Structure formats: structure tokens, C-alpha cells
C-alpha positions as CSV (number, residue, x, y, z in Angstrom):
1,X,50.0,-63.4,-70.5
2,X,46.4,-62.8,-71.8
3,X,45.1,-62.0,-68.3
4,X,48.0,-59.7,-67.5
5,X,47.5,-57.8,-70.8
6,X,43.8,-57.3,-70.0
7,X,44.7,-56.1,-66.6
8,X,47.2,-53.6,-68.0
9,X,44.6,-52.3,-70.5
10,X,41.9,-52.0,-67.8
11,X,44.3,-50.2,-65.5
12,X,45.4,-47.8,-68.3
13,X,41.7,-47.0,-69.2
14,X,40.9,-46.3,-65.5
15,X,43.8,-44.0,-65.1
16,X,43.0,-42.2,-68.3
17,X,39.4,-41.6,-67.4
18,X,40.3,-40.6,-63.8
19,X,42.9,-38.1,-65.0
20,X,40.4,-36.5,-67.3
21,X,38.0,-35.7,-64.5
22,X,38.4,-32.3,-62.8
23,X,37.8,-32.0,-59.1
24,X,34.5,-30.1,-59.8
25,X,33.3,-33.1,-61.8
26,X,33.6,-35.4,-58.8
27,X,30.5,-35.9,-56.6
28,X,30.7,-34.1,-53.2
29,X,30.3,-36.7,-50.5
30,X,30.1,-35.7,-46.8
31,X,33.1,-36.7,-44.7
32,X,32.2,-39.6,-42.4
33,X,34.7,-39.9,-39.6
34,X,33.4,-41.7,-36.5
35,X,29.6,-41.8,-36.3
36,X,27.0,-42.9,-38.8
37,X,25.8,-40.2,-41.2
38,X,22.7,-39.9,-43.2
39,X,22.2,-42.6,-45.9
40,X,23.1,-41.3,-49.3
41,X,21.2,-41.6,-52.5
42,X,23.1,-42.8,-55.6
43,X,23.8,-39.1,-56.6
44,X,25.6,-38.5,-53.2
45,X,22.7,-36.3,-51.9
46,X,21.3,-37.2,-48.5
47,X,18.0,-39.0,-48.7
48,X,14.8,-37.3,-47.8
49,X,12.7,-38.6,-45.0
50,X,9.0,-39.3,-44.7
51,X,6.4,-38.6,-42.0
52,X,6.8,-42.2,-40.9
53,X,10.5,-41.6,-39.8
54,X,11.0,-42.9,-36.3
55,X,12.2,-39.6,-34.9
56,X,8.9,-38.0,-35.9
57,X,6.8,-40.4,-33.8
58,X,5.7,-38.4,-30.7
59,X,4.8,-41.5,-28.7
60,X,8.3,-43.0,-29.0
61,X,11.0,-42.4,-26.3
62,X,12.9,-39.2,-26.8
63,X,16.4,-40.7,-26.4
64,X,15.6,-43.2,-29.2
65,X,14.1,-40.5,-31.4
66,X,17.1,-38.4,-30.9
67,X,19.5,-41.2,-31.9
68,X,17.5,-42.0,-34.9
69,X,17.5,-38.4,-36.1
70,X,21.2,-38.0,-35.3
71,X,22.1,-41.0,-37.4
72,X,20.4,-39.4,-40.4
73,X,22.2,-36.1,-40.2
74,X,25.1,-34.9,-42.3
75,X,28.0,-33.0,-40.7
76,X,26.6,-29.8,-42.3
77,X,23.2,-30.4,-40.7
78,X,24.7,-31.0,-37.3
79,X,26.7,-27.8,-37.3
80,X,23.7,-25.9,-38.5
81,X,21.9,-27.1,-35.4
82,X,24.7,-25.6,-33.3
83,X,24.2,-22.2,-34.9
84,X,22.1,-19.4,-33.3
85,X,21.5,-16.3,-35.4
86,X,19.9,-12.9,-34.7
87,X,16.8,-12.7,-36.8
88,X,17.8,-9.5,-38.5
89,X,20.9,-11.1,-40.0
90,X,19.4,-14.4,-41.3
91,X,18.9,-15.0,-45.0
92,X,15.5,-16.9,-44.9
93,X,16.6,-19.3,-47.6
94,X,19.5,-20.4,-45.3
95,X,17.2,-21.6,-42.6
96,X,16.3,-24.9,-44.4
97,X,19.5,-25.1,-46.6
98,X,21.8,-24.8,-43.6
99,X,19.5,-26.5,-41.1
100,X,19.9,-23.5,-38.7
101,X,19.2,-24.6,-35.1
102,X,17.9,-21.3,-33.6
103,X,17.1,-17.7,-34.1
104,X,16.8,-14.9,-31.5
105,X,15.6,-11.4,-31.2
106,X,18.2,-9.3,-29.4
107,X,17.1,-6.4,-27.3
108,X,14.7,-4.4,-29.4
109,X,14.6,-7.1,-32.1
110,X,11.0,-6.5,-33.1
111,X,9.3,-7.3,-36.4
112,X,10.1,-4.9,-39.2
113,X,6.4,-4.6,-39.9
114,X,5.6,-3.2,-36.5
115,X,5.7,-4.1,-32.8
116,X,2.6,-5.8,-31.5
117,X,1.9,-9.4,-30.4
118,X,0.2,-10.4,-33.6
119,X,3.1,-9.2,-35.7
120,X,5.6,-11.0,-33.5
121,X,3.6,-14.3,-33.9
122,X,3.5,-13.8,-37.7
123,X,7.2,-13.2,-37.9
124,X,8.3,-16.1,-35.7
125,X,5.8,-18.5,-37.4
126,X,7.2,-17.4,-40.8
127,X,10.7,-18.2,-39.8
128,X,9.6,-21.5,-38.3
129,X,7.8,-22.5,-41.5
130,X,10.9,-21.9,-43.5
131,X,13.1,-23.9,-41.1
132,X,10.6,-26.9,-41.4
133,X,11.2,-27.0,-45.1
134,X,14.7,-28.5,-44.5
135,X,15.4,-32.1,-45.5
136,X,14.8,-33.4,-41.9
137,X,12.1,-30.9,-40.9
138,X,13.9,-29.9,-37.7
139,X,12.1,-27.0,-36.0
140,X,13.8,-23.9,-34.8
141,X,14.2,-22.8,-31.3
142,X,13.5,-19.1,-31.0
143,X,14.8,-17.1,-28.1
144,X,14.4,-13.7,-26.4
145,X,15.5,-11.9,-23.3
146,X,12.1,-11.9,-21.6
147,X,13.8,-10.8,-18.3
148,X,10.9,-9.0,-16.7
149,X,7.9,-10.1,-18.7
150,X,7.8,-10.4,-22.5
151,X,9.6,-7.1,-22.5
152,X,10.5,-6.7,-26.2
153,X,6.8,-6.6,-27.1
154,X,4.8,-3.4,-27.1
155,X,1.7,-4.1,-25.0
156,X,3.1,-7.0,-22.9
157,X,3.0,-6.6,-19.2
158,X,6.3,-5.5,-17.8
159,X,7.0,-6.8,-14.3
160,X,9.5,-5.3,-11.8
161,X,13.1,-6.0,-12.6
162,X,14.8,-8.7,-10.5
163,X,16.2,-6.4,-7.9
164,X,12.7,-5.4,-6.9
165,X,11.5,-9.0,-6.9
166,X,14.5,-9.8,-4.6
167,X,13.1,-7.2,-2.2
168,X,9.7,-8.8,-2.4
169,X,11.3,-12.2,-1.6
170,X,8.2,-14.2,-2.4
171,X,8.9,-17.6,-4.2
172,X,5.2,-18.2,-4.9
173,X,5.0,-14.8,-6.6
174,X,8.1,-15.6,-8.7
175,X,6.5,-18.8,-9.9
176,X,3.3,-16.9,-11.0
177,X,5.4,-14.3,-12.8
178,X,7.2,-17.1,-14.6
179,X,3.9,-18.7,-15.7
180,X,2.5,-15.4,-16.9
181,X,5.7,-14.7,-18.9
182,X,5.5,-18.1,-20.5
183,X,1.9,-17.6,-21.6
184,X,2.7,-14.2,-23.2
185,X,5.7,-15.7,-25.0
186,X,3.9,-18.7,-26.3
187,X,1.2,-16.4,-27.8
188,X,4.0,-15.1,-30.1
189,X,5.5,-18.5,-30.9
190,X,8.5,-18.1,-28.6
191,X,9.3,-20.9,-26.1
192,X,12.9,-20.1,-25.1
193,X,13.6,-17.4,-22.6
194,X,17.1,-16.0,-21.7
195,X,16.1,-15.8,-18.0
196,X,16.4,-16.0,-15.1
197,X,19.5,-14.1,-14.2
198,X,21.0,-16.0,-11.3
199,X,24.1,-13.8,-10.8
200,X,25.1,-13.0,-7.2
201,X,26.3,-9.3,-7.6
202,X,28.8,-8.1,-5.1
203,X,29.3,-4.5,-6.5
204,X,26.2,-2.4,-7.1
205,X,28.2,-0.2,-9.5
206,X,27.6,-2.9,-12.1
207,X,25.2,-1.9,-14.9
208,X,23.4,-5.3,-14.7
209,X,22.8,-5.1,-10.9
210,X,19.0,-4.9,-11.4
211,X,19.0,-8.2,-13.3
212,X,20.2,-9.9,-10.1
213,X,17.8,-10.8,-7.3
214,X,20.3,-10.2,-4.5
215,X,23.9,-10.2,-3.2
216,X,22.8,-13.2,-1.1
217,X,23.5,-16.6,-2.6
218,X,20.6,-18.4,-0.9
219,X,18.0,-15.8,-1.9
220,X,19.2,-15.9,-5.5
221,X,19.0,-19.7,-5.5
222,X,15.5,-19.8,-4.1
223,X,13.9,-17.1,-6.3
224,X,15.7,-18.2,-9.5
225,X,14.5,-21.8,-9.0
226,X,10.9,-20.7,-8.3
227,X,10.7,-18.5,-11.4
228,X,12.1,-21.3,-13.5
229,X,9.6,-23.8,-12.3
230,X,6.8,-21.3,-13.1
231,X,8.1,-20.5,-16.5
232,X,8.6,-24.2,-17.4
233,X,5.2,-25.4,-16.0
234,X,3.9,-28.4,-18.0
235,X,0.2,-27.4,-17.5
236,X,0.3,-24.0,-19.1
237,X,-0.7,-25.0,-22.6
238,X,-1.0,-28.2,-24.7
239,X,1.9,-29.8,-26.4
240,X,4.6,-27.2,-25.6
241,X,6.9,-26.4,-22.7
242,X,8.7,-23.0,-22.4
243,X,12.3,-23.3,-21.1
244,X,14.4,-20.7,-19.3
245,X,18.1,-20.1,-19.4
246,X,19.9,-19.4,-16.1
247,X,22.7,-17.0,-16.7
248,X,25.6,-16.1,-16.9
249,X,27.7,-19.1,-15.9
250,X,29.5,-18.4,-13.6
251,X,30.8,-15.5,-11.4
252,X,29.7,-12.6,-13.5
253,X,28.4,-10.9,-10.4
254,X,31.9,-10.9,-8.8
255,X,33.9,-9.0,-11.4
256,X,36.4,-6.4,-10.1
257,X,36.1,-2.7,-10.9
258,X,38.3,-1.6,-13.9
259,X,38.9,-5.2,-15.2
260,X,36.4,-5.1,-18.1
261,X,37.7,-6.2,-21.4
262,X,35.0,-4.2,-23.3
263,X,36.0,-0.6,-24.1
264,X,34.0,1.9,-22.0
265,X,32.8,-0.7,-19.5
266,X,34.3,-1.0,-16.0
267,X,32.7,-4.0,-14.3
268,X,30.6,-5.7,-17.0
269,X,32.5,-8.5,-18.8
270,X,35.3,-8.1,-16.4
271,X,37.5,-10.5,-14.3
272,X,36.2,-12.4,-11.3
273,X,39.2,-12.2,-9.0
274,X,38.4,-14.8,-6.4
275,X,39.6,-18.3,-5.6
276,X,37.7,-21.5,-6.5
277,X,36.4,-22.0,-3.0
278,X,34.7,-18.6,-3.1
279,X,33.5,-19.2,-6.6
280,X,31.8,-22.4,-5.5
281,X,30.4,-21.0,-2.3
282,X,29.0,-17.7,-3.6
283,X,28.3,-18.0,-7.3
284,X,27.8,-21.7,-8.1
285,X,24.9,-22.7,-5.9
286,X,22.1,-20.9,-7.9
287,X,23.0,-23.1,-10.9
288,X,22.7,-26.2,-8.9
289,X,19.3,-25.0,-7.7
290,X,18.3,-24.2,-11.3
291,X,19.4,-27.7,-12.5
292,X,17.4,-29.3,-9.7
293,X,14.4,-27.2,-10.7
294,X,14.7,-28.5,-14.3
295,X,16.9,-26.1,-16.2
296,X,17.5,-27.3,-19.8
297,X,19.6,-24.4,-21.2
298,X,22.3,-22.4,-19.5
299,X,24.1,-19.3,-20.9
300,X,27.9,-18.8,-20.4
301,X,29.2,-15.4,-19.1
302,X,31.4,-12.9,-20.9
303,X,33.5,-12.6,-17.7
304,X,36.8,-14.2,-17.0
305,X,38.2,-16.3,-14.1
306,X,41.6,-17.9,-13.5
307,X,43.2,-16.0,-16.4
308,X,40.7,-17.3,-19.0
309,X,37.5,-16.2,-20.6
310,X,34.5,-18.2,-19.2
311,X,33.6,-19.5,-22.7
312,X,37.0,-21.2,-22.8
313,X,36.6,-22.9,-19.4
314,X,36.4,-26.7,-20.2
315,X,36.9,-27.4,-16.5
316,X,33.9,-25.3,-15.4
317,X,31.6,-26.0,-18.3
318,X,32.2,-29.7,-18.9
319,X,33.9,-31.1,-15.8
320,X,31.9,-29.1,-13.2
321,X,28.6,-28.0,-14.8
322,X,27.9,-31.0,-17.0
323,X,29.6,-33.9,-15.2
324,X,29.8,-32.9,-11.5
325,X,26.5,-31.0,-11.3
326,X,24.6,-33.3,-13.7
327,X,23.4,-30.7,-16.3
328,X,22.0,-32.6,-19.2
329,X,20.6,-29.7,-21.2
330,X,22.5,-27.6,-23.7
331,X,25.0,-24.8,-23.2
332,X,24.5,-21.6,-25.2
333,X,27.1,-18.8,-25.7
334,X,26.4,-15.1,-25.1
335,X,26.2,-12.6,-28.0
336,X,29.4,-13.0,-30.0
337,X,31.2,-14.0,-26.8
338,X,33.2,-16.8,-28.4
339,X,35.0,-14.2,-30.4
340,X,36.4,-12.7,-27.2
341,X,38.5,-15.8,-26.4
342,X,41.3,-14.9,-28.8
343,X,41.8,-12.8,-31.9
344,X,42.4,-16.0,-33.8
345,X,38.8,-16.9,-34.7
346,X,39.5,-20.5,-35.7
347,X,41.2,-21.1,-32.4
348,X,38.4,-19.3,-30.5
349,X,35.8,-21.7,-32.1
350,X,37.8,-24.8,-31.4
351,X,38.4,-23.8,-27.8
352,X,34.8,-22.9,-27.0
353,X,33.2,-26.0,-28.6
354,X,35.8,-28.3,-27.0
355,X,35.2,-26.6,-23.7
356,X,31.5,-27.6,-23.9
357,X,29.6,-24.8,-25.6
358,X,26.8,-26.5,-27.6
359,X,25.1,-23.7,-29.4
360,X,26.9,-20.5,-30.5
361,X,25.1,-17.2,-30.5
362,X,26.6,-15.8,-33.6
363,X,24.3,-12.9,-34.4
364,X,25.8,-11.7,-37.7
365,X,28.3,-13.7,-39.7
366,X,27.0,-17.2,-39.2
367,X,28.5,-18.6,-42.4
368,X,31.9,-17.8,-41.0
369,X,31.2,-19.9,-37.9
370,X,29.7,-22.8,-39.9
371,X,32.7,-22.9,-42.2
372,X,35.2,-22.6,-39.3
373,X,33.7,-25.4,-37.3
374,X,33.4,-27.6,-40.4
375,X,37.1,-27.1,-41.0
376,X,37.9,-27.8,-37.4
377,X,36.1,-31.1,-37.6
378,X,37.7,-32.0,-41.0
379,X,41.1,-31.3,-39.5
380,X,40.5,-33.2,-36.4
381,X,40.7,-30.3,-34.0
382,X,37.1,-30.8,-32.8
383,X,36.2,-34.5,-32.6
384,X,32.9,-35.6,-34.1
385,X,32.0,-37.0,-30.8
386,X,31.9,-33.5,-29.4
387,X,29.7,-32.4,-32.3
388,X,27.3,-35.3,-31.7
389,X,27.2,-34.6,-27.9
390,X,26.2,-31.0,-28.6
391,X,23.6,-31.8,-31.2
392,X,22.2,-34.6,-29.1
393,X,21.6,-32.2,-26.2
394,X,20.0,-29.6,-28.5
395,X,17.7,-32.1,-30.2
396,X,16.7,-33.7,-26.8
397,X,15.6,-30.3,-25.5
398,X,13.7,-29.5,-28.7
399,X,11.8,-32.7,-28.4
400,X,11.2,-32.2,-24.7
401,X,9.7,-28.8,-25.5
402,X,7.2,-30.4,-28.0
403,X,8.6,-28.4,-30.9
404,X,8.5,-31.3,-33.3
405,X,4.8,-31.7,-32.7
406,X,3.8,-28.0,-32.3
407,X,6.4,-25.5,-33.4
408,X,4.1,-22.5,-34.0
409,X,2.5,-19.7,-32.0
410,X,-0.7,-20.2,-30.2
411,X,-3.3,-17.6,-31.3
412,X,-5.7,-18.5,-28.6
413,X,-3.2,-17.2,-26.0
414,X,-3.1,-13.7,-27.5
415,X,-5.7,-12.7,-25.0
416,X,-3.2,-13.4,-22.2
417,X,-0.9,-10.6,-23.5
418,X,-1.9,-7.4,-21.6
419,X,-4.6,-9.4,-19.7
420,X,-6.2,-7.9,-16.6
421,X,-4.9,-10.9,-14.6
422,X,-1.3,-10.3,-15.6
423,X,-1.5,-6.6,-14.9
424,X,-3.0,-7.3,-11.5
425,X,-0.1,-9.8,-10.8
426,X,2.5,-7.2,-11.8
427,X,0.8,-4.6,-9.6
428,X,1.0,-7.0,-6.7
429,X,4.6,-7.6,-7.4
430,X,5.3,-3.8,-7.4
431,X,3.6,-3.3,-4.1
432,X,5.5,-6.2,-2.5
433,X,8.9,-4.9,-3.9
434,X,8.7,-1.3,-2.6
435,X,11.0,-0.8,0.4
436,X,10.4,1.9,3.0
437,X,13.8,3.2,4.2
438,X,12.9,6.3,6.2
439,X,9.6,7.5,7.7
440,X,10.0,10.3,10.2
441,X,6.8,11.1,12.2
442,X,5.1,8.1,10.5
443,X,4.4,10.3,7.5
444,X,3.6,7.2,5.4
445,X,1.2,5.8,4.5
446,X,-0.6,8.9,3.3
447,X,-4.3,9.7,3.9
448,X,-6.2,9.4,0.6
449,X,-8.0,12.6,1.6
450,X,-4.8,14.6,1.9
451,X,-6.0,18.1,0.7
452,X,-2.9,19.0,-1.3
453,X,-0.2,16.8,-2.9
454,X,2.6,18.3,-4.9
455,X,4.4,15.8,-7.2
456,X,7.8,16.6,-8.8
457,X,10.1,14.8,-11.1
458,X,10.1,13.5,-14.7
459,X,10.1,9.9,-13.5
460,X,6.6,10.4,-11.9
461,X,5.0,10.3,-15.3
462,X,7.2,8.2,-17.5
463,X,6.7,4.5,-18.3
464,X,10.1,4.2,-19.9
465,X,12.0,5.5,-16.9
466,X,10.0,3.3,-14.4
467,X,10.6,0.2,-16.6
468,X,14.3,0.7,-17.1
469,X,16.6,-1.1,-19.5
470,X,15.6,-4.3,-21.4
471,X,12.2,-2.7,-22.2
472,X,11.1,-2.6,-25.8
473,X,14.7,-1.6,-26.6
474,X,18.0,-3.1,-25.3
475,X,18.9,0.1,-23.4
476,X,15.3,1.0,-22.7
477,X,14.0,4.5,-23.5
478,X,12.3,7.4,-21.8
479,X,8.6,8.1,-22.6
480,X,5.4,6.3,-23.3
481,X,7.2,3.3,-25.0
482,X,4.5,0.8,-24.1
483,X,1.0,0.9,-22.4
484,X,0.9,1.0,-18.7
485,X,0.1,3.1,-15.6
486,X,2.6,5.7,-14.5
487,X,3.2,6.3,-10.8
488,X,1.5,9.7,-11.2
489,X,-1.5,8.1,-12.8
490,X,-1.6,5.6,-10.0
491,X,-1.6,8.3,-7.3
492,X,-4.3,10.3,-9.2
493,X,-6.5,7.2,-9.2
494,X,-5.9,6.5,-5.5
495,X,-6.7,9.8,-3.9
496,X,-10.1,11.1,-2.8
497,X,-12.3,13.4,-4.9
498,X,-11.3,16.4,-2.8
499,X,-7.6,16.0,-3.1
500,X,-5.8,18.6,-5.3
501,X,-2.7,17.3,-7.1
502,X,-0.2,19.7,-8.7
503,X,2.5,18.1,-10.9
504,X,5.7,19.8,-12.0
505,X,8.5,17.9,-13.8
506,X,11.0,20.5,-12.4
507,X,9.6,20.4,-8.9
508,X,8.5,24.1,-9.0
509,X,4.9,24.7,-7.9
510,X,2.4,27.5,-7.9
511,X,0.5,26.2,-4.9
512,X,1.5,26.6,-1.2
513,X,3.8,23.7,-0.6
514,X,4.4,24.9,3.0
515,X,0.8,24.6,4.0
516,X,0.2,22.4,7.1
517,X,-2.0,20.0,5.1
518,X,0.4,19.8,2.1
519,X,2.5,16.7,1.1
520,X,5.3,16.8,-1.4
521,X,6.4,13.7,-3.4
522,X,9.7,13.9,-5.3
523,X,9.8,11.0,-7.7
524,X,13.4,10.9,-9.1
525,X,15.8,8.4,-10.4
526,X,18.2,7.0,-13.0
527,X,17.6,7.1,-16.8
528,X,17.2,3.7,-18.4
529,X,20.4,1.7,-19.1
530,X,21.6,-1.9,-19.7
531,X,24.7,-4.0,-19.2
532,X,28.1,-2.2,-19.1
533,X,26.6,1.1,-20.3
534,X,25.2,1.4,-16.9
535,X,28.4,0.8,-15.0
536,X,28.7,3.8,-12.6
537,X,31.7,5.0,-10.6
538,X,29.8,7.4,-8.4
539,X,26.2,6.0,-8.0
540,X,24.9,9.5,-7.8
541,X,21.6,10.8,-9.2
542,X,22.0,12.7,-12.4
543,X,22.4,16.5,-12.0
544,X,18.9,17.3,-13.4
545,X,17.4,15.0,-10.8
546,X,19.4,16.6,-8.0
547,X,18.1,20.0,-9.1
548,X,14.5,18.8,-8.7
549,X,15.3,17.6,-5.2
550,X,17.0,20.9,-4.3
551,X,13.9,22.8,-5.5
552,X,11.6,20.6,-3.4
553,X,13.8,20.4,-0.3
554,X,13.7,24.2,0.0
555,X,10.0,24.6,-0.1
556,X,8.5,21.3,1.2
557,X,8.2,20.8,5.0
558,X,6.7,17.3,4.4
559,X,8.9,15.7,1.7
560,X,8.7,12.1,0.6
561,X,11.4,11.0,-1.9
562,X,10.6,8.0,-4.1
563,X,13.7,6.6,-5.9
564,X,13.3,4.9,-9.3
565,X,16.6,3.1,-9.8
566,X,18.2,-0.1,-10.8
567,X,20.3,-0.3,-7.6
568,X,20.9,1.5,-4.3
569,X,22.2,5.0,-4.9
570,X,24.5,7.2,-2.7
571,X,22.2,9.6,-0.9
572,X,24.0,10.0,2.3
573,X,24.5,13.7,1.9
574,X,20.8,14.4,1.1
575,X,18.8,12.0,3.2
576,X,18.6,14.3,6.3
577,X,16.6,16.8,4.2
578,X,13.9,14.2,3.5
579,X,11.1,13.1,5.8
580,X,10.6,9.8,4.1
581,X,12.5,7.7,1.6
582,X,11.0,5.0,-0.5
583,X,12.9,2.7,-3.0
584,X,10.5,1.6,-5.8
585,X,13.4,0.2,-7.9
586,X,12.2,-0.3,-11.5
587,X,8.6,-1.3,-11.1
588,X,7.6,-1.8,-14.8
589,X,4.3,-0.9,-16.3
590,X,2.1,-1.1,-13.2
591,X,2.9,2.1,-11.4
592,X,-0.3,1.9,-9.4
593,X,1.5,-0.7,-7.2
594,X,3.6,2.1,-5.8
595,X,0.5,4.1,-5.0
596,X,-1.0,1.1,-3.3
597,X,1.7,1.2,-0.6
598,X,1.9,5.0,-0.4
599,X,-1.8,5.2,0.6
600,X,-2.0,2.0,2.7
601,X,-4.0,-0.2,0.4
602,X,-1.1,-2.6,0.7
603,X,1.5,-2.7,3.5
604,X,5.1,-1.9,3.1
605,X,6.7,-5.4,3.1
606,X,9.8,-5.2,0.9
607,X,13.2,-5.6,2.4
608,X,16.6,-4.8,1.0
609,X,18.1,-7.7,-1.0
610,X,21.3,-5.6,-1.3
611,X,23.3,-3.7,1.2
612,X,22.7,0.0,0.8
613,X,26.2,1.7,1.1
614,X,26.9,5.0,2.7
615,X,29.7,5.6,0.1
616,X,31.3,3.9,-2.9
617,X,34.3,3.2,-0.6
618,X,32.2,0.4,0.9
619,X,32.1,-1.5,-2.4
620,X,32.2,-4.3,-3.2
621,X,30.3,-6.0,-0.4
622,X,32.5,-6.7,2.6
623,X,35.3,-4.4,1.7
624,X,34.7,-2.0,4.6
625,X,34.0,-2.4,8.3
626,X,32.1,0.9,8.4
627,X,28.3,0.6,8.8
628,X,26.3,1.0,5.6
629,X,23.5,3.5,5.2
630,X,21.0,0.6,5.4
631,X,22.0,-3.1,6.0
632,X,20.9,-6.1,3.9
633,X,17.4,-7.1,4.9
634,X,16.3,-3.7,6.2
635,X,12.8,-2.4,5.5
636,X,10.2,-0.5,7.5
637,X,6.5,-1.4,7.7
638,X,5.1,2.1,8.0
639,X,3.1,1.0,11.1
């Protein structure tokens, strides 16, 4: 009886004390469902770690270091690592407190203090220092769309867009461009590049056509892999490796006109209406080549296939890409792309993460994503094993990159930005990318001592136009947006001392354009654009550019037309009025490369990596039996 009385009294006291405690008074202890979490101190707070922690030992094996770090992490820290935030939206204090895994600069996401390499380095280093103040000292991975050089940075060398590099078709050149880009990125503390684009576009009306090397799968596979190998070279600088991000998995180049789910777009983010056999034959091989070349990050497409957004495709992301193709790196979403799966945000997050997305690019409301994914794990809708798989992949790549040992910028590389060697490389790339399409009476190449040259067109003297979209700003911008050499300047520097050059933006001249020794150059093209904002139904030159051409066609017996464009344009009705036609694509900052081929310092060697249609009725590729204006692979030598 005495023992029972004591037990009753003890139980009564326990229940009384327990009932007096409010939920707020109880310690918050992380939920531990399947895997081992960080050891907890007596107050329920995860224990701090010292510099002797196993995962911090650079000479230990990466798989073992990753498992050690993973075992120390709370669920909050794991989900933080799966979160990628645009730098303009981040609260700096959240970097360590939420253990945020990555930051990015979207197109035009320059430092607030100013846009130059030094300020970029200071900005990224500042973010990195804040992230390293977290309990586990896990470094950030910082990403940018350096799709044709380090193109967000004023002063960086801007290479030709991929459509031009496809015309050059030089894998060794691609590798060198990758290396140069990596060096300029590392100077600013950025080691993650959202490139190369390995889409295989089938309809040149797409606003992203210039981001793709070619309509030909084999050519895309070869050039994408070569660029990736150059970008990820292990001998570029001590400690670190830059990684690329082949994109956008998979089939974004095959979307059908009018199927876009984004208001105002027509092809971009649309539906790829093909069967799996075609998807595998045309669009999948570049990813296998990229994986074989060492890809460690792959970005998923906005587009849809099989009635489902690509970010929801567990079959393609996990079964095919990760399991069948052997991809062991991590998967990153595109900008807010998870949100497009369904209007139910909770279900969208659950679907995407379970499908195999490892890191979510959530540019703005990152707290909503973190809270939603935490709830999904707590309720069992996303298993902790899926979280651990995602974080394991992210941490593995961060360690492979050397970020745990050297997470900051490399000031000694600032001299590489805007270096003579990189500008010479870009100039070479421009010359190799130019395609000669028409050359009546062997008008080209021109004699450097041509007495009179009349040059018309705004694009002749505009770095912004010749660089296109994804240059300093997302959509690009006309004008002197970054240092470089315009095509006009390149021509002026190439000709002999006795040559007289007259330039008119409108193509109206005071000199005698009909003189026997006169040559006219009409340099016209498209204004800058990016993504779906460049989707074009007609593929025609803007009306102001057509007026320039009409002015010069009427008064120039020897007329050379140089097109500055992100794709082939419909010129069938005008080409008979021109004596020569040159496609210079979007050459970037080194316009002198165009002058090099015009005056014979370099040969015309570029060939079309896309079929040049006679009309839009011939689109997409293969939809018409009629002959195109110029076939795939066409290009004259000028000899």
C-alpha cells in the first residue's frame, strides 16, 4: 500500500506540473524521423562544431566527409541547403540562420554599389562570409548565367552567342572559351555557371534560339561537352573548380508554336509535342555527352512533355537522368519554375522535390518554400530519404569544387577580366562564326585600300545590339553598355590610310555611292531580346531596319548586307537586291572579328548550324518539302 500511495502521489505531481506548462514553455526539438540528426546540447540546441570536425578535413574522402556533415545537420539546415535565392531578395542575416545553400544573380543582377569586377568580388565575398557564420560553416554556391562570357559584368569579354559558335563548329575553340569564362568568373568569386545551353532548337521563331548551338543533335552534343570541359578544367586555378549547368532538361528546343503557358510568349515555356522515341533521339543525347564530360549540375526546363511540366517529371528526372544516364550531381530548378506545376503551392513543392529536383531556385519568397517543404516532411509527403539524397548531392558537389577550403574570390585573377588574351580569343571566335551566304562577282573579301566605303545602320556602331540579350541586363540593351569594339570601329581600324569612310545610321550619304570604286555596307539586324520576349511570328527585320536597307538598295550598285541577329531571318524578298550577304549573328564585344573576314585577314569559314528558311511556313525544321533559302551546313569561302 505504501508503494502504491507513493506512485499515485508521484503521478499526480507529474501531471500537475505538465498541465501547468504551456506549449511555448516546452523546448523545441527537431523532428527526427529516419536518419540521424545533429547531436543536441542539453538545452535542445544543435551543438556547434570545431575546426577538427571530420567533414572539414580536406584530405579525407569526399563521400565520408559528406556523410559526416549530413549526420550533424538538422532538418532546417538540410532544407536551407536546398534553397537557392536571388541575391536582391536575401536578408543577409538569413544566410547563416537558415543555412541557405545558394545565391544567384539573375540577368542584370549586379552589385548595388556599381558594376565592375571588383565590386562583384566584394559583393559575393560578403555574402559568402555571412554564410560561413552558420553553425556548420557550410559555404554558399553562387551562380550566374555566364552564357557568352561573364556577361553580367561591365568590362568582361563578351563572346559570340552560341548560334555563332555553332557556325564556327570548333570544339577546341569552345574549350578555350570555357576556360576564359571560368577565369573571369573566379575573379569575382563565382564558381557556378548556368551554361552551356544544350537545347536542340527545331523552330527558329523561338526567342532563345541564339542560346542553342544548332538544330543538329550531334553538333550540340560535341560543342556543349567541349565547352563544359574547358569551363571545368582542374588546372585553371588552385583549390577551386568552376562547374557548368547544361540546360534545360529536356526538350525545350522542341516546343510547338502557340503552346506556351506564359502569357505573351508563343514558343518559350511551351509544350514539346513529340513521342518518347523522338525525345530520346533528338533532345536527350547532349545531356549524356555532358554527363560523360563531367557535368555536376543540370537545370530543368520550364517546358512540358506528356501532359506534365518538366519539373514534375519523376520518370525523366529520376528514372532516366539520374538512374539510367548515371547523373550523380544535383538538379536545380529554373527561376520560380516549380510554381508553374500547379496553383497549389504545397502540392507543387511536394511534386517537384519527389520528382528529383534537389535545389529550388526560389528567387523571392524563400521562407515560403522552406516552410512548405518542412511541413511536407513533417506530414510524410516528402520522405527524409529524398531530402538526404538532395543534400548529399549538393554537399558532394560543393566539396568537389573546393568551396569548403577556398570559398572566396581570387583577386590575382582580376587581371584576366578584359585581358588582351581573352579579347583576342573572342575576336578569333567572331571571325570563325561569320557565315558568307551570297557573294556575287566575288565582291568579298574587300580590298583594304578601297577608296570609298559607305556604312549604314545603327547596328554598325552599337555594342549593345551586336551583343544581344543576356548582356549586362537580362534583355540586353542598345548602346555602349560595356567596353568593346564595334563593327564600325573594326572596319575603320582595318582599312588603309587612303580609304574614306562615311557612316550614316539612316543609310543616307552625302558622297557618291554610285562611283565605280565605292562599296556600301548595310549593317542591320534585330534589337536585343531574351527568352520568350523574343518569340517572333514573322522573323522579319524591324521596319526601321528595312528603311535603311531600302535607302541603300536604291543608291548602292555594290551592296554588302551584314545581318546582326540571333537567328536566320526571312530575307527572301530582298536578297536579290544585294550583291553579298553575311550573317554575323551576335558577335559580342569584339566587332573587329567581323572586319577580319570582310577584308581577308581571316578566311570565311563559318557554316550554318541551322537551316535558313525561305518562309516561316517551312518551320519547324522538316515541316516542308520545299527547299530552304540556304540548307544546314551551307557557307561560302569567298575564294
